[in-house]
MIKE-670361 format. One record per atom (N, C-alpha, C): x, y, z; residue in three letters. Coordinates in steps of 0.2 Angstrom, whole numbers, padded with zeros to 4 digits, always signed. Example, Ala and Ser with C-alpha at 12.3 -4.5 7.8 and 13.67 -1.06 7.14 Angstrom:
2
+0066-0028+0039ALA +0062-0022+0039ALA +0066-0016+0039ALA +0064-0011+0035SER +0068-0005+0036SER +0064+0000+0039SER 
END
This chain:
283
-0152-0049+0079MET -0153-0043+0076MET -0149-0042+0070MET -0153-0040+0065ASP -0150-0039+0058ASP -0145-0034+0058ASP -0139-0035+0055ARG -0134-0030+0054ARG -0133-0028+0047ARG -0132-0022+0045PRO -0130-0020+0038PRO -0124-0023+0036PRO -0122-0026+0030PRO -0116-0029+0029PRO -0111-0023+0028PRO -0105-0026+0030LEU -0099-0021+0029LEU -0097-0021+0022LEU -0094-0015+0019ASP -0092-0015+0013ASP -0085-0017+0012ASP -0081-0016+0006GLY -0074-0018+0005GLY -0069-0014+0010GLY -0071-0008+0013THR -0067-0005+0017THR -0068-0006+0024THR -0072-0011+0026GLY -0073-0013+0033GLY -0078-0008+0036GLY -0082-0004+0032ARG -0087+0000+0035ARG -0094-0003+0034ARG -0099+0000+0038GLY -0106-0002+0037GLY -0109+0002+0031GLY -0115+0003+0032ASP -0119+0007+0028ASP -0116+0014+0027ASP -0114+0016+0020PRO -0111+0022+0019PRO -0114+0028+0022PRO -0121+0027+0023GLY -0125+0033+0025GLY -0124+0034+0033GLY -0122+0028+0036GLU -0122+0029+0043GLU -0115+0029+0046GLU -0110+0027+0042ALA -0103+0027+0044ALA -0100+0034+0044ALA -0095+0036+0048PRO -0091+0042+0048PRO -0087+0042+0042PRO -0084+0047+0040PRO -0080+0047+0034PRO -0073+0043+0035PRO -0071+0043+0041HIS -0065+0039+0043HIS -0066+0036+0050HIS -0062+0031+0051GLY -0062+0028+0058GLY -0066+0022+0058GLY -0067+0019+0064THR -0071+0014+0066THR -0079+0016+0066THR -0083+0013+0062SER -0090+0015+0061SER -0094+0013+0067SER -0099+0016+0069PRO -0103+0013+0074PRO -0105+0006+0074PRO -0107+0004+0067HIS -0108-0003+0066HIS -0102-0008+0068HIS -0096-0006+0066GLU -0090-0010+0068GLU -0090-0010+0075GLU -0091-0004+0079VAL -0090-0004+0086VAL -0095-0010+0089VAL -0101-0010+0086SER -0106-0015+0089SER -0104-0022+0087SER -0101-0023+0082LEU -0098-0029+0080LEU -0093-0031+0084LEU -0088-0027+0086VAL -0083-0028+0090VAL -0085-0031+0097VAL -0090-0027+0100ARG -0093-0028+0106ARG -0096-0035+0106ARG -0100-0036+0101ALA -0104-0043+0101ALA -0099-0048+0100ALA -0094-0047+0096ALA -0089-0053+0095ALA -0085-0054+0102ALA -0084-0049+0105GLN -0080-0050+0112GLN -0085-0054+0117GLN -0092-0053+0116ASP -0096-0057+0120ASP -0098-0064+0118ASP -0094-0066+0112GLY -0095-0073+0110GLY -0100-0074+0104GLY -0102-0068+0101ASP -0106-0069+0095ASP -0102-0071+0089ASP -0103-0077+0087ARG -0099-0080+0081ARG -0101-0076+0075ARG -0107-0075+0073ALA -0109-0071+0067ALA -0106-0064+0067ALA -0106-0061+0072ALA -0103-0054+0073ALA -0095-0055+0071ALA -0092-0060+0074LEU -0085-0060+0073LEU -0083-0062+0066LEU -0087-0066+0063GLU -0086-0068+0056GLU -0087-0062+0051GLU -0092-0058+0053GLU -0093-0052+0049GLU -0088-0047+0050GLU -0085-0046+0056LEU -0080-0041+0057LEU -0074-0043+0054LEU -0072-0049+0054VAL -0066-0052+0051VAL -0066-0051+0043VAL -0072-0053+0041THR -0073-0053+0033THR -0072-0046+0031THR -0075-0041+0035GLY -0075-0035+0032GLY -0068-0031+0033GLY -0064-0034+0038CYS -0057-0031+0039CYS -0052-0034+0034CYS -0054-0040+0031LEU -0049-0043+0027LEU -0047-0040+0021LEU -0051-0036+0017PRO -0049-0033+0011PRO -0044-0027+0013PRO -0045-0024+0018LEU -0040-0018+0020LEU -0033-0021+0022LEU -0033-0026+0026VAL -0027-0030+0028VAL -0023-0032+0022VAL -0027-0036+0017HIS -0024-0038+0011HIS -0021-0033+0007HIS -0025-0028+0006ARG -0022-0022+0002ARG -0015-0019+0004ARG -0015-0018+0011ILE -0009-0015+0014ILE -0003-0020+0013ILE -0005-0026+0015VAL +0001-0031+0015VAL +0003-0032+0007VAL -0002-0033+0003ALA +0000-0034-0004ALA +0004-0029-0007ALA +0003-0022-0005ARG +0006-0017-0008ARG +0013-0016-0005ARG +0013-0017+0002ALA +0020-0017+0005ALA +0025-0022+0003ALA +0022-0028+0002LEU +0026-0034+0000LEU +0027-0035-0008LEU +0024-0030-0011ALA +0025-0030-0019ALA +0023-0036-0022ALA +0017-0038-0020GLY +0014-0044-0023GLY +0018-0051-0022GLY +0023-0051-0017HIS +0027-0057-0016HIS +0022-0063-0014HIS +0024-0069-0016PRO +0020-0075-0014PRO +0019-0076-0007PRO +0023-0073-0003ASP +0022-0073+0005ASP +0016-0069+0007ASP +0013-0065+0003THR +0008-0061+0005THR +0002-0064+0008THR -0001-0070+0005ASP -0006-0073+0009ASP -0005-0076+0015ASP +0002-0078+0016ASP +0004-0081+0022ASP +0004-0076+0028ASP +0007-0070+0026LEU +0007-0064+0031LEU +0000-0062+0032LEU -0004-0062+0028VAL -0011-0059+0029VAL -0014-0064+0034VAL -0013-0071+0033GLN -0016-0075+0038GLN -0013-0074+0045GLN -0007-0073+0045GLU -0003-0072+0052GLU -0006-0066+0055GLU -0008-0060+0051VAL -0011-0054+0054VAL -0018-0056+0056VAL -0022-0059+0052MET -0029-0061+0054MET -0029-0065+0061MET -0024-0070+0061LEU -0024-0074+0067LEU -0023-0069+0074LEU -0018-0065+0073LEU -0016-0060+0078LEU -0022-0056+0080LEU -0026-0053+0075LEU -0032-0049+0076LEU -0037-0053+0080LEU -0038-0060+0078LEU -0043-0064+0082LEU -0041-0065+0089LEU -0034-0066+0090ARG -0032-0068+0097ARG -0032-0061+0101ARG -0031-0056+0098GLY -0030-0050+0102GLY -0037-0046+0103GLY -0042-0048+0099LEU -0049-0045+0099LEU -0052-0045+0106LEU -0052-0050+0110PRO -0055-0050+0117PRO -0052-0045+0121PRO -0045-0044+0120GLY -0042-0039+0125GLY -0042-0032+0123GLY -0046-0030+0117LEU -0046-0023+0115LEU -0051-0019+0119LEU -0048-0015+0123ARG -0052-0011+0128ARG -0056-0006+0125ARG -0054-0003+0119GLU -0058+0003+0116GLU -0061+0000+0109GLU -0066-0003+0109PRO -0069-0005+0102PRO -0069+0000+0097PRO -0070+0007+0099GLU -0070+0012+0094GLU -0063+0013+0090GLU -0058+0010+0093ARG -0051+0011+0090ARG -0049+0004+0086ARG -0054+0000+0084PHE -0053-0006+0081PHE -0049-0005+0075PHE -0051-0001+0071ARG -0047+0000+0064ARG -0040+0002+0065ARG -0039+0007+0070SER -0032+0010+0071SER -0028+0004+0074SER -0031+0000+0078TRP -0027-0006+0081TRP -0025-0011+0076TRP -0030-0012+0072ALA -0029-0017+0066ALA -0024-0015+0062ALA -0024-0009+0060VAL -0018-0006+0055VAL -0012-0006+0059VAL -0011-0005+0065ALA -0005-0005+0069ALA -0002-0012+0069ALA -0007-0017+0070VAL -0005-0024+0070VAL -0002-0026+0063VAL -0005-0024+0058VAL -0002-0025+0051VAL +0005-0022+0050VAL +0005-0016+0052TYR +0012-0012+0052TYR +0017-0016+0056TYR +0016-0018+0062ARG +0021-0022+0066ARG +0023-0028+0062ARG +0018-0032+0060GLN +0020-0039+0057GLN +0024-0038+0050GLN +0022-0033+0047ILE +0026-0031+0041ILE +0034-0030+0042ILE +0034-0026+0048GLN +0041-0024+0050GLN +0045-0030+0052GLN +0042-0035+0056GLN +0045-0041+0058GLN +0046-0045+0051GLN +0042-0045+0047TYR +0043-0049+0040TYR +0050-0047+0037TYR +0050-0040+0036TRP +0057-0037+0033TRP +0063-0039+0037TRP +0062-0039+0044ARG +0068-0041+0048ARG +0070-0049+0047ARG +0065-0053+0046ARG +0066-0060+0045ARG +0069-0061+0038ARG +0067-0057+0033ARG +0070-0058+0026ARG +0077-0055+0026ARG +0078-0050+0030ARG +0085-0047+0030ARG +0090-0053+0033ARG +0088-0056+0038ARG +0092-0061+0041ARG +0093-0067+0037ARG +0088-0069+0033SER +0088-0075+0029SER +0092-0073+0022SER +0092-0067+0020ARG +0095-0065+0014ARG +0092-0068+0008ARG +0085-0068+0008THR +0081-0071+0003THR +0081-0067-0004THR +0078-0069-0009GLU +0078-0066-0015GLU +0075-0059-0015GLU +0077-0055-0020PRO +0074-0048-0020PRO +0067-0048-0022PRO +0064-0043-0020PHE +0057-0043-0022PHE +0056-0041-0030PHE +0050-0043-0033PRO +0049-0041-0040PRO +0048-0033-0040PRO +0050-0030-0045GLU +0049-0023-0046GLU +0042-0021-0046GLU +0038-0025-0050GLN +0031-0023-0051GLN +0027-0025-0046GLN +0024-0021-0041ALA +0020-0024-0036ALA +0013-0024-0037ALA +0010-0020-0041TYR +0003-0019-0043TYR +0002-0018-0050TYR -0003-0020-0053VAL -0004-0019-0060VAL -0010-0015-0062VAL -0010-0012-0067GLU -0016-0009-0070GLU -0019-0013-0075GLU -0025-0016-0073PRO -0028-0022-0077PRO -0030-0019-0084PRO -0028-0023-0089ALA -0030-0021-0096ALA -0038-0022-0097ALA -0041-0018-0101ASP -0048-0019-0102ASP -0048-0022-0109ASP -0050-0028-0110PRO -0050-0032-0116PRO -0055-0029-0121PRO -0060-0025-0119ARG -0065-0021-0124ARG -0062-0015-0126ARG -0057-0012-0123ALA -0054-0006-0125ALA -0051-0006-0132ALA -0053+0000-0136ASP -0050+0001-0142ASP -0045+0006-0142ASP -0038+0004-0144PHE -0033+0009-0143PHE -0034+0015-0146PHE -0037+0015-0152SER -0038+0022-0155SER -0043+0026-0152SER -0047+0023-0147GLU -0052+0028-0143GLU -0049+0031-0137GLU -0043+0028-0135ARG -0040+0031-0129ARG -0037+0038-0130ARG -0038+0042-0126SER -0035+0049-0127SER -0028+0049-0125SER -0024+0054-0127VAL -0017+0055-0126VAL -0017+0056-0118VAL -0021+0060-0115ALA -0021+0060-0108ALA -0021+0054-0104ALA -0026+0049-0107GLU -0026+0043-0103GLU -0020+0039-0104GLU -0017+0039-0110LEU -0011+0036-0111LEU -0005+0038-0107LEU -0005+0045-0106VAL +0000+0048-0101VAL -0001+0045-0094VAL -0007+0045-0092LEU -0009+0043-0085LEU -0007+0036-0084LEU -0008+0032-0089ALA -0007+0025-0089ALA +0001+0024-0088ALA +0004+0027-0092GLY +0012+0027-0092GLY +0015+0029-0086GLY +0012+0034-0083GLN +0015+0037-0076GLN +0013+0032-0071GLN +0007+0029-0071ARG +0005+0024-0066ARG +0010+0018-0066ARG +0012+0016-0072ARG +0017+0010-0073ARG +0023+0012-0070ARG +0025+0019-0071ASP +0032+0021-0068ASP +0031+0022-0061ASP +0025+0024-0058LEU +0025+0025-0051LEU +0025+0018-0048LEU +0023+0013-0051VAL +0023+0006-0048VAL +0031+0004-0048VAL +0034+0005-0053SER +0041+0004-0054SER +0045+0008-0048SER +0043+0014-0048ALA +0047+0018-0043ALA +0046+0016-0036ALA +0040+0013-0034ALA +0039+0010-0027ALA +0044+0005-0026ALA +0046+0001-0031GLY +0051-0004-0030GLY +0058-0001-0028GLY +0059+0005-0029TRP +0066+0008-0027TRP +0066+0011-0020TRP +0060+0011-0017LEU +0060+0014-0010LEU +0062+0009-0005LEU +0065+0012+0001GLU +0066+0008+0007GLU +0060+0004+0009GLU +0061-0002+0012HIS +0056-0006+0015HIS +0051-0001+0019HIS +0054+0003+0023ARG +0050+0007+0028ARG +0045+0012+0024ARG +0048+0015+0019ASP +0044+0019+0015ASP +0039+0016+0010ASP +0041+0010+0008ARG +0036+0006+0004ARG +0030+0004+0008ARG +0031+0003+0014HIS +0025+0001+0018HIS +0021+0008+0020HIS +0025+0013+0021LEU +0021+0019+0022LEU +0017+0021+0016LEU +0020+0020+0010LEU +0016+0021+0004LEU +0010+0017+0004LEU +0010+0011+0006ALA +0004+0007+0006ALA -0001+0010+0011ALA +0001+0013+0017LEU -0004+0016+0021LEU -0006+0022+0019LEU -0002+0026+0016TRP -0004+0033+0013TRP -0009+0032+0007TRP -0008+0026+0003TRP -0012+0024-0002TRP -0019+0023+0000TRP -0020+0020+0006GLU -0026+0019+0009GLU -0029+0025+0011GLU -0025+0030+0014GLU -0028+0036+0016GLU -0030+0040+0010GLU -0026+0040+0005THR -0028+0044-0001THR -0035+0041-0004THR -0036+0035-0003ALA -0042+0031-0006ALA -0048+0033-0001ALA -0047+0035+0005GLY -0052+0037+0010GLY -0053+0031+0014GLY -0049+0026+0014ALA -0050+0020+0018ALA -0047+0020+0025ALA -0042+0025+0026LEU -0039+0026+0032LEU -0039+0034+0033LEU -0039+0036+0040SER -0038+0043+0041SER -0031+0044+0043SER -0029+0051+0043ARG -0022+0052+0045ARG -0021+0050+0053ARG -0026+0051+0057ALA -0025+0048+0064ALA -0024+0041+0064ALA -0027+0037+0060GLU -0026+0030+0060GLU -0019+0028+0057GLU -0017+0032+0052LEU -0010+0031+0049LEU -0005+0033+0054LEU -0006+0038+0058ALA -0001+0040+0063ALA -0001+0035+0069ALA -0007+0032+0070ALA -0007+0027+0076ALA -0003+0021+0074ALA -0004+0019+0067ALA +0000+0013+0065ALA +0007+0014+0065ALA +0010+0020+0064LEU +0017+0022+0065LEU +0019+0023+0072LEU +0014+0024+0077ARG +0015+0026+0084ARG +0019+0032+0084ARG +0016+0037+0080LEU +0019+0044+0080LEU +0013+0049+0081LEU +0014+0055+0084PRO +0009+0060+0083PRO +0008+0062+0076PRO +0002+0065+0075ARG +0000+0066+0068ARG +0005+0071+0065ARG +0008+0076+0069THR +0012+0081+0065THR +0019+0077+0063THR +0021+0072+0067HIS +0027+0069+0065HIS +0025+0064+0059HIS +0019+0061+0060ALA +0017+0057+0054ALA +0017+0060+0048ALA +0015+0067+0048ALA +0014+0071+0042ALA +0021+0072+0039ALA +0026+0073+0043VAL +0033+0074+0041VAL +0036+0067+0038VAL +0034+0062+0041ARG +0036+0055+0038ARG +0033+0054+0031ARG +0027+0056+0030VAL +0023+0055+0024VAL +0026+0060+0019VAL +0028+0066+0021GLN +0031+0071+0016GLN +0038+0068+0014GLN +0042+0066+0018ARG +0048+0063+0016ARG +0048+0057+0012ARG +0043+0053+0013MET +0042+0047+0009MET +0040+0049+0002MET +0035+0054+0001LYS +0033+0057-0005LYS +0039+0060-0009LYS +0044+0063-0005GLU +0050+0066-0009GLU +0054+0060-0011GLU +0055+0055-0007GLN +0059+0049-0010GLN +0055+0046-0016GLN +0049+0046-0016LEU +0045+0043-0021LEU +0046+0047-0028LEU +0046+0054-0027GLN +0047+0058-0033GLN +0054+0057-0036GLN +0059+0056-0031THR +0066+0055-0034THR +0066+0048-0037THR +0063+0043-0035ALA +0062+0037-0038ALA +0059+0037-0045ALA +0054+0041-0045ARG +0050+0042-0051ARG +0055+0045-0057ARG +0059+0050-0054LEU +0064+0053-0059LEU +0069+0048-0061LEU +0071+0044-0057ILE +0076+0038-0059ILE +0073+0034-0064ILE +0067+0032-0063VAL +0063+0027-0067VAL +0062+0030-0074VAL +0060+0037-0074GLY +0059+0040-0080GLY +0065+0041-0084GLY +0071+0043-0080GLY +0077+0044-0084GLY +0080+0038-0087GLY +0079+0032-0083LEU +0082+0026-0086LEU +0078+0023-0092LEU +0071+0025-0092SER +0067+0023-0098SER +0067+0028-0103SER +0071+0033-0103ALA +0071+0038-0108ALA +0075+0036-0114ALA +0072+0038-0120VAL +0076+0036-0126VAL +0077+0043-0130VAL +0083+0045-0131PRO +0089+0042-0129PRO +0090+0043-0121PRO +0094+0039-0118ARG +0095+0040-0111ARG +0100+0046-0110ARG +0100+0050-0105CYS +0104+0055-0103CYS +0111+0052-0103CYS +0116+0055-0106PRO +0123+0052-0106PRO +0126+0052-0099PRO +0125+0057-0095GLY +0127+0057-0088GLY +0124+0051-0084GLY +0117+0050-0085LEU +0114+0045-0081LEU +0116+0038-0084LEU +0118+0037-0090ALA +0120+0031-0093ALA +0127+0030-0090ALA +0131+0035-0089ASP +0138+0034-0086ASP +0137+0032-0078ASP +0132+0035-0075ALA +0131+0034-0068ALA +0128+0027-0067ALA +0125+0024-0072ALA +0121+0017-0071ALA +0126+0012-0074ALA +0132+0014-0076ARG +0136+0008-0079ARG +0138+0003-0073ARG +0137-0003-0075GLY +0138-0009-0070GLY +0131-0011-0066GLY +0126-0007-0067TRP +0120-0008-0064TRP +0117-0015-0067TRP +0114-0019-0062ASP +0112-0026-0064ASP +0104-0026-0066ASP +0101-0020-0066GLY +0094-0019-0068GLY +0089-0020-0062GLY +0092-0022-0056GLN +0087-0023-0050GLN +0088-0017-0046GLN +0082-0014-0043PRO +0082-0008-0039PRO +0086-0010-0032PRO +0090-0006-0030SER +0093-0007-0023SER +0095+0000-0020SER +0096-0001-0014GLY +0098+0005-0010GLY +0104+0009-0012GLY +0109+0005-0014LEU +0115+0008-0016LEU +0115+0011-0023LEU +0111+0008-0027TRP +0110+0011-0034TRP +0105+0017-0034TRP +0100+0017-0029ARG +0096+0022-0028ARG +0100+0028-0026ARG +0104+0028-0022LYS +0108+0034-0019LYS +0112+0036-0025LYS +0115+0032-0029ARG +0120+0034-0034ARG +0116+0037-0040ARG +0111+0034-0042LEU +0107+0037-0047LEU +0103+0044-0045LEU +0101+0044-0039ALA +0098+0050-0036ALA +0102+0056-0036ALA +0109+0055-0035ARG +0113+0060-0035ARG +0113+0063-0042ARG +0113+0059-0047HIS +0113+0062-0054HIS +0107+0065-0055HIS +0101+0062-0054VAL +0095+0065-0057VAL +0093+0072-0053VAL +0096+0072-0047ARG +0095+0079-0043ARG +0099+0084-0046ARG +0105+0083-0048ALA +0110+0088-0050ALA +0109+0089-0058ALA +0106+0085-0062CYS +0106+0085-0069CYS +0100+0089-0071CYS +0101+0095-0075PRO +0095+0099-0077PRO +0091+0095-0082PRO +0094+0090-0086ALA +0090+0087-0091ALA +0085+0082-0087ALA +0088+0078-0083CYS +0084+0073-0079CYS +0079+0076-0074CYS +0081+0082-0071GLY +0077+0085-0067GLY +0071+0088-0070GLY +0072+0090-0077SER +0066+0093-0080SER +0060+0088-0081SER +0061+0082-0080LEU +0056+0077-0080LEU +0051+0078-0074LEU +0053+0082-0069ARG +0049+0083-0063ARG +0043+0087-0065ARG +0044+0092-0070GLU +0038+0096-0072GLU +0032+0092-0075GLU +0034+0086-0078ARG +0029+0082-0081ARG +0026+0077-0077ARG +0028+0076-0071LEU +0025+0071-0066LEU +0018+0073-0064LEU +0014+0068-0065VAL +0007+0069-0062VAL +0007+0068-0054VAL +0004+0072-0050PRO +0004+0071-0043PRO +0002+0063-0041PRO +0005+0060-0037PRO +0004+0053-0035PRO -0004+0052-0033PRO -0006+0058-0030GLU -0013+0057-0027GLU -0018+0056-0033GLU -0016+0058-0039ARG -0021+0057-0045ARG -0020+0050-0048ARG -0014+0048-0047LEU -0012+0041-0050LEU -0014+0035-0046LEU -0014+0036-0039LEU -0015+0030-0035LEU -0022+0027-0036LEU -0027+0031-0036PRO -0034+0028-0037PRO -0034+0023-0043PRO -0031+0025-0048GLY -0031+0021-0054GLY -0027+0014-0055GLY -0023+0013-0050ILE -0019+0007-0049ILE -0022+0002-0046ILE -0023-0004-0049ALA -0027-0009-0045ALA -0022-0014-0042ALA -0025-0017-0036VAL -0021-0022-0033VAL -0025-0029-0033VAL -0022-0034-0034LEU -0025-0040-0034LEU -0031-0041-0029LEU -0037-0044-0030PRO -0042-0045-0025PRO -0040-0050-0020PRO -0043-0050-0015VAL -0042-0055-0010VAL -0043-0062-0013VAL -0038-0067-0013PRO -0039-0073-0016PRO -0045-0077-0012PRO -0048-0081-0016ALA -0053-0085-0014ALA -0051-0090-0008ALA -0045-0092-0009ALA -0043-0097-0003ALA -0042-0093+0003ALA -0041-0087+0003LEU -0040-0083+0010LEU -0047-0082+0012LEU -0052-0081+0008LEU -0059-0080+0010LEU -0062-0086+0013LEU -0060-0092+0010ALA -0062-0099+0012ALA -0059-0100+0019ALA -0053-0098+0020TRP -0049-0099+0026TRP -0053-0095+0032TRP -0055-0089+0030ILE -0058-0085+0035ILE -0065-0088+0037ILE -0068-0091+0032GLY -0075-0094+0033GLY -0074-0101+0038GLY -0068-0104+0038HIS -0067-0110+0042HIS -0064-0109+0049HIS -0063-0102+0051LEU -0060-0101+0057LEU -0064-0103+0063LEU 
END
């Protein structure tokens, strides 16, 4: 039986798939894969890979371990698929597996005390054909705020950084709130509270980034940042946050911040590496 191909979000024909959740086509693929259909398994895994890669890449801030962790997640999905009792919950289950593995990864890193993550997790690709003189002021403002948003993500706690990655997918329409809540193992109302708190932390981090990059820098912020080594950390986030929340000058930056929902769709993440796609093809 011919099957419509999955798109980059893991869904089938956009005309047949529901706006969120596991599509009917994915459900049929899960059932066929559980019955031993190799072609269905390959299509299901290949369709799921971009979503898994995006979440991991954003949560790990583009760290070189990204591909290894993606492989680890995909192997767990393959091993757990035969025992999935509700095929219609495939996407929620897959995202929950990603979430758990990223949590375990953070714990391993904390125990090993490895090097800090790079601040810039994702990049807005430059268009080589673009003429600077043709770009509007609004476009330049958005581009600058996207860069600052990426930098601000580096100031978040690991838990909030991963939640940001999930919320990013929700904002793009690739995840539903129910799937996000399932990944967190929380009721939707509690998940909404977590998302709101993360967004508040993100806004504070954006104020920190904006204040630190301001020329001239606020004298009070400069004093608060004395001794800072230039790397985001929890200790310095708390110290600098106290200042930007209390300082009228630094706090005034809040009025110029574009809502993150408008910025996230314009921030690119690196595509799935060819080596990962080849690895999937040889499973």
